[in-house]
C-alpha positions as a Markdown table, in Angstrom:
| # | Residue | x | y | z |
|---|---|---|---|---|
| 1 | Unk | -15.8 | -3.1 | -6.2 |
| 2 | Unk | -17.5 | -2.2 | -9.4 |
| 3 | Unk | -17.4 | -4.5 | -12.4 |
| 4 | Unk | -15.5 | -2.7 | -15.3 |
| 5 | Unk | -15.7 | -2.9 | -19.0 |
| 6 | Unk | -12.4 | -3.4 | -20.4 |
| 7 | Unk | -11.1 | -2.6 | -23.7 |
| 8 | Unk | -7.8 | -3.4 | -25.6 |
| 9 | Unk | -5.4 | -1.6 | -28.0 |
| 10 | Unk | -5.5 | -2.8 | -31.4 |
| 11 | Unk | -4.3 | -1.6 | -35.0 |
| 12 | Unk | -4.1 | -3.3 | -38.3 |
| 13 | Unk | -0.1 | -3.5 | -37.9 |
| 14 | Unk | 2.5 | -2.1 | -35.3 |
| 15 | Unk | 6.0 | -2.4 | -34.3 |
| 16 | Unk | 6.9 | -4.6 | -31.3 |
| 17 | Unk | 7.9 | -1.1 | -29.5 |
| 18 | Unk | 4.3 | 0.2 | -29.7 |
| 19 | Unk | 1.9 | -0.4 | -27.0 |
| 20 | Unk | -0.5 | -2.6 | -29.2 |
| 21 | Unk | -2.0 | -5.8 | -28.6 |
| 22 | Unk | -4.5 | -7.0 | -31.1 |
| 23 | Unk | -3.3 | -6.9 | -34.9 |
| 24 | Unk | -5.1 | -7.3 | -38.0 |
| 25 | Unk | -8.5 | -6.0 | -39.4 |
| 26 | Unk | -11.0 | -4.5 | -37.0 |
| 27 | Unk | -13.1 | -7.5 | -37.5 |
| 28 | Unk | -10.2 | -9.8 | -36.7 |
| 29 | Unk | -9.5 | -7.8 | -33.7 |
| 30 | Unk | -13.1 | -7.7 | -32.6 |
| 31 | Unk | -13.3 | -11.5 | -32.5 |
| 32 | Unk | -9.9 | -11.9 | -30.5 |
| 33 | Unk | -10.9 | -9.3 | -28.0 |
| 34 | Unk | -14.1 | -11.2 | -27.3 |
| 35 | Unk | -12.5 | -14.6 | -26.9 |
| 36 | Unk | -10.2 | -12.7 | -24.5 |
| 37 | Unk | -13.2 | -11.4 | -22.4 |
| 38 | Unk | -12.8 | -7.4 | -23.7 |
| 39 | Unk | -16.0 | -6.0 | -24.5 |
| 40 | Unk | -14.3 | -3.2 | -26.9 |
| 41 | Unk | -11.1 | -2.2 | -28.7 |
| 42 | Unk | -9.6 | 1.0 | -29.5 |
| 43 | Unk | -8.4 | 1.6 | -33.2 |
| 44 | Unk | -5.2 | 3.1 | -33.9 |
| 45 | Unk | -5.4 | 4.3 | -37.5 |
| 46 | Unk | -5.0 | 6.6 | -40.2 |
| 47 | Unk | -7.8 | 8.9 | -41.1 |
| 48 | Unk | -7.8 | 8.1 | -44.9 |
| 49 | Unk | -8.3 | 4.4 | -44.2 |
| 50 | Unk | -11.4 | 2.7 | -46.0 |
| 51 | Unk | -13.5 | 0.5 | -43.7 |
| 52 | Unk | -16.6 | -2.1 | -44.2 |
| 53 | Unk | -18.7 | -0.5 | -41.9 |
| 54 | Unk | -21.3 | -3.0 | -42.3 |
| 55 | Unk | -18.9 | -5.7 | -41.7 |
| 56 | Unk | -18.0 | -4.3 | -38.8 |
| 57 | Unk | -21.5 | -3.7 | -37.0 |
| 58 | Unk | -22.4 | -7.5 | -37.9 |
| 59 | Unk | -19.0 | -8.5 | -36.2 |
| 60 | Unk | -20.0 | -6.3 | -33.2 |
| 61 | Unk | -23.1 | -7.8 | -32.9 |
| 62 | Unk | -22.1 | -11.4 | -33.4 |
| 63 | Unk | -19.5 | -11.3 | -30.6 |
| 64 | Unk | -20.9 | -8.6 | -28.2 |
| 65 | Unk | -17.8 | -6.3 | -28.6 |
| 66 | Unk | -17.6 | -3.1 | -30.2 |
| 67 | Unk | -15.1 | -0.6 | -31.6 |
| 68 | Unk | -15.2 | 2.2 | -28.7 |
| 69 | Unk | -12.4 | 4.5 | -29.5 |
| 70 | Unk | -10.3 | 5.8 | -32.4 |
| 71 | Unk | -6.9 | 7.0 | -31.8 |
| 72 | Unk | -5.6 | 9.7 | -33.8 |
| 73 | Unk | -1.8 | 9.5 | -33.3 |
| 74 | Unk | -0.9 | 8.4 | -36.8 |
| 75 | Unk | -1.9 | 11.7 | -38.3 |
| 76 | Unk | 1.2 | 13.2 | -36.3 |
| 77 | Unk | 3.5 | 10.1 | -36.4 |
| 78 | Unk | 3.2 | 9.3 | -40.1 |
| 79 | Unk | 1.3 | 12.5 | -41.3 |
| 80 | Unk | 3.6 | 14.8 | -39.3 |
| 81 | Unk | 0.5 | 17.2 | -38.6 |
| 82 | Unk | -0.3 | 19.2 | -35.3 |
| 83 | Unk | -3.1 | 21.4 | -34.6 |
| 84 | Unk | -0.7 | 24.3 | -33.3 |
| 85 | Unk | 2.0 | 24.3 | -36.3 |
| 86 | Unk | 3.3 | 27.5 | -37.3 |
| 87 | Unk | 2.8 | 26.7 | -40.8 |
| 88 | Unk | -1.1 | 27.2 | -41.7 |
| 89 | Unk | -1.0 | 24.5 | -44.3 |
| 90 | Unk | 0.0 | 21.9 | -41.7 |
| 91 | Unk | -2.7 | 23.0 | -39.6 |
| 92 | Unk | -5.3 | 22.7 | -42.4 |
| 93 | Unk | -4.0 | 19.3 | -42.9 |
| 94 | Unk | -4.5 | 18.3 | -39.3 |
| 95 | Unk | -8.2 | 19.7 | -39.1 |
| 96 | Unk | -9.1 | 18.1 | -42.3 |
| 97 | Unk | -7.6 | 14.9 | -40.8 |
| 98 | Unk | -9.5 | 15.4 | -37.6 |
| 99 | Unk | -12.9 | 15.9 | -39.4 |
| 100 | Unk | -12.2 | 12.3 | -41.3 |
| 101 | Unk | -11.5 | 10.9 | -37.8 |
| 102 | Unk | -14.7 | 12.1 | -36.4 |
| 103 | Unk | -16.6 | 11.0 | -39.5 |
| 104 | Unk | -14.9 | 7.2 | -39.0 |
| 105 | Unk | -15.9 | 7.6 | -35.3 |
| 106 | Unk | -19.4 | 8.5 | -36.1 |
| 107 | Unk | -19.9 | 5.5 | -38.5 |
| 108 | Unk | -18.5 | 3.2 | -35.8 |
| 109 | Unk | -20.5 | 4.9 | -33.0 |
| 110 | Unk | -17.2 | 5.4 | -31.3 |
| 111 | Unk | -15.3 | 8.6 | -29.7 |
| 112 | Unk | -11.8 | 10.0 | -30.4 |
| 113 | Unk | -8.4 | 10.5 | -28.5 |
| 114 | Unk | -6.4 | 13.4 | -29.3 |
| 115 | Unk | -2.8 | 12.7 | -28.1 |
| 116 | Unk | 0.4 | 13.7 | -30.0 |
| 117 | Unk | -1.6 | 15.4 | -32.6 |
| 118 | Unk | -2.1 | 18.4 | -30.3 |
| 119 | Unk | 1.6 | 19.3 | -31.0 |
| 120 | Unk | 4.4 | 20.8 | -29.1 |
| 121 | Unk | 5.3 | 24.4 | -28.2 |
| 122 | Unk | 8.7 | 25.0 | -30.0 |
| 123 | Unk | 11.8 | 26.0 | -28.1 |
| 124 | Unk | 11.4 | 29.5 | -27.0 |
| 125 | Unk | 7.6 | 29.9 | -28.1 |
| 126 | Unk | 5.1 | 31.9 | -26.4 |
| 127 | Unk | 3.1 | 29.3 | -24.9 |
| 128 | Unk | 0.0 | 31.2 | -24.4 |
| 129 | Unk | 0.0 | 32.1 | -28.2 |
| 130 | Unk | 0.2 | 28.4 | -28.9 |
| 131 | Unk | -2.4 | 27.3 | -26.6 |
| 132 | Unk | -4.8 | 30.1 | -27.9 |
| 133 | Unk | -4.2 | 28.7 | -31.1 |
| 134 | Unk | -5.1 | 24.9 | -29.9 |
| 135 | Unk | -8.3 | 26.3 | -28.1 |
| 136 | Unk | -9.3 | 27.9 | -31.2 |
| 137 | Unk | -9.0 | 24.6 | -33.5 |
| 138 | Unk | -10.2 | 22.4 | -30.8 |
| 139 | Unk | -13.3 | 24.4 | -30.5 |
| 140 | Unk | -14.1 | 24.1 | -34.1 |
| 141 | Unk | -13.1 | 20.3 | -33.9 |
| 142 | Unk | -15.4 | 19.8 | -30.8 |
| 143 | Unk | -18.3 | 21.3 | -32.3 |
| 144 | Unk | -18.1 | 19.3 | -35.7 |
| 145 | Unk | -18.0 | 16.2 | -33.5 |
| 146 | Unk | -20.8 | 17.2 | -31.3 |
| 147 | Unk | -23.0 | 17.4 | -34.2 |
| 148 | Unk | -22.1 | 13.8 | -35.1 |
| 149 | Unk | -22.4 | 12.5 | -31.4 |
| 150 | Unk | -18.7 | 11.9 | -31.1 |
| 151 | Unk | -17.0 | 13.0 | -27.9 |
| 152 | Unk | -13.1 | 14.2 | -28.0 |
| 153 | Unk | -10.9 | 13.2 | -25.3 |
| 154 | Unk | -7.4 | 15.5 | -24.7 |
| 155 | Unk | -4.8 | 12.8 | -23.6 |
| 156 | Unk | -2.4 | 13.7 | -20.8 |
| 157 | Unk | 1.3 | 12.6 | -21.6 |
| 158 | Unk | 4.5 | 12.4 | -19.8 |
| 159 | Unk | 7.0 | 15.2 | -20.4 |
| 160 | Unk | 9.6 | 13.2 | -22.1 |
| 161 | Unk | 7.1 | 12.9 | -25.1 |
| 162 | Unk | 5.2 | 16.0 | -25.3 |
| 163 | Unk | 5.1 | 19.4 | -23.6 |
| 164 | Unk | 1.7 | 20.3 | -23.7 |
| 165 | Unk | -0.8 | 18.6 | -21.1 |
| 166 | Unk | 1.6 | 16.5 | -18.9 |
| 167 | Unk | -0.6 | 16.4 | -15.6 |
| 168 | Unk | -4.1 | 16.4 | -15.0 |
| 169 | Unk | -3.8 | 20.0 | -13.3 |
| 170 | Unk | -2.3 | 21.3 | -16.4 |
| 171 | Unk | -5.2 | 19.9 | -18.5 |
| 172 | Unk | -8.0 | 20.9 | -16.3 |
| 173 | Unk | -6.5 | 24.3 | -16.2 |
| 174 | Unk | -6.9 | 24.8 | -19.8 |
| 175 | Unk | -10.5 | 23.3 | -19.9 |
| 176 | Unk | -11.5 | 25.4 | -16.9 |
| 177 | Unk | -10.1 | 28.5 | -19.1 |
| 178 | Unk | -11.4 | 28.0 | -22.5 |
| 179 | Unk | -14.7 | 26.2 | -21.4 |
| 180 | Unk | -14.8 | 24.2 | -24.9 |
| 181 | Unk | -17.9 | 21.9 | -24.8 |
| 182 | Unk | -17.7 | 18.2 | -25.7 |
| 183 | Unk | -14.0 | 18.0 | -24.9 |
| 184 | Unk | -12.7 | 15.6 | -22.1 |
| 185 | Unk | -9.7 | 14.4 | -20.2 |
| 186 | Unk | -8.0 | 11.1 | -21.2 |
| 187 | Unk | -5.8 | 9.7 | -18.4 |
| 188 | Unk | -3.1 | 7.1 | -18.7 |
| 189 | Unk | -1.8 | 5.2 | -15.6 |
| 190 | Unk | 1.8 | 4.9 | -17.4 |
| 191 | Unk | 2.0 | 8.5 | -18.0 |
| 192 | Unk | 0.5 | 9.3 | -14.7 |
| 193 | Unk | 3.2 | 7.2 | -13.0 |
| 194 | Unk | 5.8 | 9.6 | -14.4 |
| 195 | Unk | 4.4 | 13.0 | -14.1 |
| 196 | Unk | 1.8 | 12.8 | -11.2 |
| 197 | Unk | 2.8 | 13.1 | -7.5 |
| 198 | Unk | -0.4 | 11.2 | -6.4 |
| 199 | Unk | -2.4 | 9.3 | -9.3 |
| 200 | Unk | -5.4 | 9.3 | -7.0 |
| 201 | Unk | -5.3 | 13.0 | -6.5 |
| 202 | Unk | -4.9 | 13.4 | -10.4 |
| 203 | Unk | -8.0 | 11.5 | -10.9 |
| 204 | Unk | -10.1 | 13.3 | -8.4 |
| 205 | Unk | -9.0 | 16.5 | -10.1 |
| 206 | Unk | -10.4 | 15.5 | -13.2 |
| 207 | Unk | -13.8 | 14.5 | -11.8 |
| 208 | Unk | -16.7 | 15.0 | -14.0 |
| 209 | Unk | -14.3 | 15.5 | -17.2 |
| 210 | Unk | -12.7 | 12.1 | -17.6 |
| 211 | Unk | -13.7 | 10.5 | -21.1 |
| 212 | Unk | -11.0 | 7.5 | -21.2 |
| 213 | Unk | -8.5 | 5.7 | -19.1 |
| 214 | Unk | -5.6 | 3.6 | -20.3 |
| 215 | Unk | -4.2 | 0.8 | -18.3 |
| 216 | Unk | -0.6 | -0.3 | -18.2 |
| 217 | Unk | 2.0 | -0.7 | -15.6 |
| 218 | Unk | 5.0 | 1.6 | -14.6 |
| 219 | Unk | 7.1 | -0.1 | -17.0 |
| 220 | Unk | 4.4 | 0.0 | -19.6 |
| 221 | Unk | 3.8 | -4.0 | -19.2 |
| 222 | Unk | 0.5 | -5.5 | -18.5 |
| 223 | Unk | -0.9 | -4.4 | -15.2 |
| 224 | Unk | 0.0 | -6.7 | -12.3 |
| 225 | Unk | 3.2 | -6.9 | -13.8 |
| 226 | Unk | 4.8 | -3.8 | -11.9 |
| 227 | Unk | 4.4 | -1.3 | -8.9 |
| 228 | Unk | 1.0 | 0.4 | -9.5 |
| 229 | Unk | -1.8 | 0.1 | -7.1 |
| 230 | Unk | -4.6 | -0.6 | -9.2 |
| 231 | Unk | -6.9 | -1.1 | -6.5 |
| 232 | Unk | -6.6 | 2.6 | -5.4 |
| 233 | Unk | -6.9 | 3.7 | -9.0 |
| 234 | Unk | -10.1 | 1.8 | -9.6 |
| 235 | Unk | -11.6 | 3.1 | -6.6 |
| 236 | Unk | -10.5 | 6.8 | -7.4 |
| 237 | Unk | -12.1 | 6.3 | -10.7 |
| 238 | Unk | -15.4 | 4.9 | -9.2 |
| 239 | Unk | -15.3 | 7.9 | -6.5 |
| 240 | Unk | -14.9 | 10.2 | -9.7 |
| 241 | Unk | -18.0 | 9.0 | -11.4 |
| 242 | Unk | -16.3 | 7.3 | -14.4 |
| 243 | Unk | -18.3 | 5.0 | -16.4 |
| 244 | Unk | -16.4 | 4.5 | -19.5 |
| 245 | Unk | -14.0 | 1.7 | -20.6 |
| 246 | Unk | -10.6 | 0.6 | -18.9 |
| 247 | Unk | -8.4 | 0.3 | -22.0 |
| 248 | Unk | -5.4 | -1.9 | -21.8 |
| 249 | Unk | -2.6 | -0.1 | -23.9 |
| 250 | Unk | 0.6 | -1.6 | -22.9 |
| 251 | Unk | 3.4 | -3.4 | -24.5 |
| 252 | Unk | 3.3 | -6.6 | -26.1 |
| 253 | Unk | 5.4 | -8.7 | -23.5 |
| 254 | Unk | 5.7 | -11.4 | -23.3 |
| 255 | Unk | 3.5 | -11.8 | -26.3 |
| 256 | Unk | 0.6 | -9.6 | -27.4 |
| 257 | Unk | -2.1 | -12.1 | -26.6 |
| 258 | Unk | -0.4 | -13.3 | -23.4 |
| 259 | Unk | -0.1 | -9.6 | -22.3 |
| 260 | Unk | -3.6 | -9.0 | -23.0 |
| 261 | Unk | -4.7 | -12.1 | -21.4 |
| 262 | Unk | -2.8 | -11.6 | -18.1 |
| 263 | Unk | -3.9 | -7.7 | -17.9 |
| 264 | Unk | -7.6 | -8.7 | -18.1 |
| 265 | Unk | -7.0 | -11.7 | -15.4 |
| 266 | Unk | -5.2 | -9.3 | -13.1 |
| 267 | Unk | -8.0 | -6.7 | -13.3 |
| 268 | Unk | -10.7 | -9.0 | -12.6 |
| 269 | Unk | -8.7 | -10.3 | -9.6 |
| 270 | Unk | -8.3 | -6.6 | -8.3 |
| 271 | Unk | -12.2 | -6.3 | -8.8 |
| 272 | Unk | -12.8 | -9.5 | -6.8 |
| 273 | Unk | -10.4 | -8.3 | -3.9 |
| 274 | Unk | -7.3 | -10.4 | -4.7 |
| 275 | Unk | -4.0 | -8.7 | -5.4 |
| 276 | Unk | -2.1 | -11.3 | -6.7 |
| 277 | Unk | 0.9 | -10.6 | -8.8 |
| 278 | Unk | 1.0 | -12.4 | -12.0 |
| 279 | Unk | 4.4 | -13.7 | -12.8 |
| 280 | Unk | 6.1 | -15.0 | -16.0 |
């Protein structure tokens, strides 16, 4: 089996209920990730944060780890913005925030995930109207990002959290209809365990368009703690030609660092053909 490069979720701070495993500055989290055997971190941040990019580059070079993905969720959860809101000034704020995120990603030579920021169709709303609005705004952002060598990844999230792009088939139908350049699919094992009948077929459906992949078990704890067959998932990703990072985004149980360690240890066992369960 292919030897994969693993990333791990990180933020300056986060509640215990969030699937964030490393907390601190980006430089601190890069060092922690390297010590645990990871090759990259994903960074959950606001678009108005200020970073010392030279210090980040020096830390990346010193430890052989990089900030590979910027997660944009806080523009929705803290900024209350979405790309399909009926209030034009809210959409304007979302577009500005996304451009700021793109600029951050460009400085870090990273890519972007768009999850909750895409918004939800309001109850009784005309779904086609909102998807057209989303497509129009994504096309603008994707072009802006392409000019800065940043890829945009749309996340598939379970139906209990969102009502747009809850399955691989739904998001692929959107991409096939609108044909927006520089727009890719972000799949998450935890979300797939809720809404996909067959995660392997979901991965195959997205062949050629997968830009990012999140690892967590069915309970959203670390891989190897639950019921998912990660051997099949890794084989399907390899068959689909995915070459990016596998990023551990799971709950910090039993502790943040222990979850990060157990996750990568288990995934390395999978790669070597050992399917041992890591127990507490």
